[in-house]
C-alpha atoms as an extended CHARMM CRD file, in Angstrom:
* protein
*
        56  EXT
         1         1  UNK       CA            -33.9210000000       18.0210000000       36.3160000000  PROA      1               0.0000000000
         2         2  UNK       CA            -31.2160000000       15.8060000000       37.8490000000  PROA      2               0.0000000000
         3         3  UNK       CA            -27.9320000000       14.1870000000       36.8320000000  PROA      3               0.0000000000
         4         4  UNK       CA            -26.2980000000       10.8550000000       37.6070000000  PROA      4               0.0000000000
         5         5  UNK       CA            -22.5570000000       10.4460000000       36.9850000000  PROA      5               0.0000000000
         6         6  UNK       CA            -20.8040000000        7.1210000000       36.4480000000  PROA      6               0.0000000000
         7         7  UNK       CA            -17.0240000000        6.6130000000       36.4650000000  PROA      7               0.0000000000
         8         8  UNK       CA            -15.3860000000        3.2400000000       35.8100000000  PROA      8               0.0000000000
         9         9  UNK       CA            -11.9880000000        1.9400000000       34.7460000000  PROA      9               0.0000000000
        10        10  UNK       CA            -13.3970000000       -0.6080000000       32.2640000000  PROA      10              0.0000000000
        11        11  UNK       CA            -16.0240000000       -0.2210000000       29.5260000000  PROA      11              0.0000000000
        12        12  UNK       CA            -17.9680000000       -3.2670000000       30.6620000000  PROA      12              0.0000000000
        13        13  UNK       CA            -18.1220000000       -1.9460000000       34.2330000000  PROA      13              0.0000000000
        14        14  UNK       CA            -19.5780000000        1.3130000000       32.9280000000  PROA      14              0.0000000000
        15        15  UNK       CA            -22.1730000000       -0.5890000000       30.8990000000  PROA      15              0.0000000000
        16        16  UNK       CA            -23.1450000000       -2.6380000000       33.9420000000  PROA      16              0.0000000000
        17        17  UNK       CA            -23.4340000000        0.4380000000       36.1750000000  PROA      17              0.0000000000
        18        18  UNK       CA            -25.6340000000        2.2650000000       33.6820000000  PROA      18              0.0000000000
        19        19  UNK       CA            -27.7880000000       -0.7900000000       32.9900000000  PROA      19              0.0000000000
        20        20  UNK       CA            -28.2870000000       -1.3450000000       36.7390000000  PROA      20              0.0000000000
        21        21  UNK       CA            -29.3590000000        2.2840000000       37.1380000000  PROA      21              0.0000000000
        22        22  UNK       CA            -31.7860000000        2.0290000000       34.2080000000  PROA      22              0.0000000000
        23        23  UNK       CA            -33.3820000000       -1.2480000000       35.3970000000  PROA      23              0.0000000000
        24        24  UNK       CA            -35.4500000000        0.5110000000       38.0530000000  PROA      24              0.0000000000
        25        25  UNK       CA            -35.4840000000        3.9410000000       36.4230000000  PROA      25              0.0000000000
        26        26  UNK       CA            -38.9570000000        5.3910000000       35.9870000000  PROA      26              0.0000000000
        27        27  UNK       CA            -38.5110000000        8.7980000000       34.4460000000  PROA      27              0.0000000000
        28        28  UNK       CA            -37.5390000000       10.6680000000       31.3160000000  PROA      28              0.0000000000
        29        29  UNK       CA            -33.9440000000       10.5980000000       30.0750000000  PROA      29              0.0000000000
        30        30  UNK       CA            -33.0400000000       13.9100000000       28.5010000000  PROA      30              0.0000000000
        31        31  UNK       CA            -29.4560000000       13.1850000000       27.4360000000  PROA      31              0.0000000000
        32        32  UNK       CA            -26.4820000000       10.9020000000       28.0130000000  PROA      32              0.0000000000
        33        33  UNK       CA            -22.9370000000       12.2700000000       27.7710000000  PROA      33              0.0000000000
        34        34  UNK       CA            -20.0400000000        9.8180000000       27.3750000000  PROA      34              0.0000000000
        35        35  UNK       CA            -16.3060000000       10.4150000000       27.7780000000  PROA      35              0.0000000000
        36        36  UNK       CA            -13.0570000000        8.4540000000       27.7710000000  PROA      36              0.0000000000
        37        37  UNK       CA             -9.8790000000        9.7710000000       29.3810000000  PROA      37              0.0000000000
        38        38  UNK       CA             -6.4570000000        8.1660000000       29.0250000000  PROA      38              0.0000000000
        39        39  UNK       CA             -3.3790000000        8.8750000000       31.0980000000  PROA      39              0.0000000000
        40        40  UNK       CA              0.0500000000        7.2960000000       31.3520000000  PROA      40              0.0000000000
        41        41  UNK       CA              1.6240000000        6.3840000000       34.6720000000  PROA      41              0.0000000000
        42        42  UNK       CA              5.1490000000        5.0020000000       34.2970000000  PROA      42              0.0000000000
        43        43  UNK       CA              4.6800000000        2.5290000000       31.4370000000  PROA      43              0.0000000000
        44        44  UNK       CA              1.0260000000        1.7940000000       32.2120000000  PROA      44              0.0000000000
        45        45  UNK       CA             -1.9330000000        3.3160000000       30.3690000000  PROA      45              0.0000000000
        46        46  UNK       CA             -4.8620000000        4.1720000000       32.6360000000  PROA      46              0.0000000000
        47        47  UNK       CA             -8.3440000000        4.5100000000       31.1770000000  PROA      47              0.0000000000
        48        48  UNK       CA            -11.3240000000        6.2500000000       32.7180000000  PROA      48              0.0000000000
        49        49  UNK       CA            -14.7450000000        5.6530000000       31.1620000000  PROA      49              0.0000000000
        50        50  UNK       CA            -17.4390000000        8.0120000000       32.3560000000  PROA      50              0.0000000000
        51        51  UNK       CA            -21.0140000000        8.9340000000       31.5330000000  PROA      51              0.0000000000
        52        52  UNK       CA            -23.4980000000       11.4790000000       32.7710000000  PROA      52              0.0000000000
        53        53  UNK       CA            -27.2220000000       10.8800000000       32.4820000000  PROA      53              0.0000000000
        54        54  UNK       CA            -29.4530000000       13.9520000000       32.5740000000  PROA      54              0.0000000000
        55        55  UNK       CA            -33.0200000000       13.0780000000       33.5190000000  PROA      55              0.0000000000
        56        56  UNK       CA            -36.3000000000       14.2480000000       35.0000000000  PROA      56              0.0000000000
């Protein structure tokens, strides 16, 4: 069993990263975990979109 972690600052970048990984993927996906984190720096909101794919 292995994991692959993705971390992007935009949702579309996360989608692209995962889709690129899955294009050539030849295995069994066991689970995908998704998370969004938000923080505030000064007056700016910073988003972090992440996903972890667990696979064989």
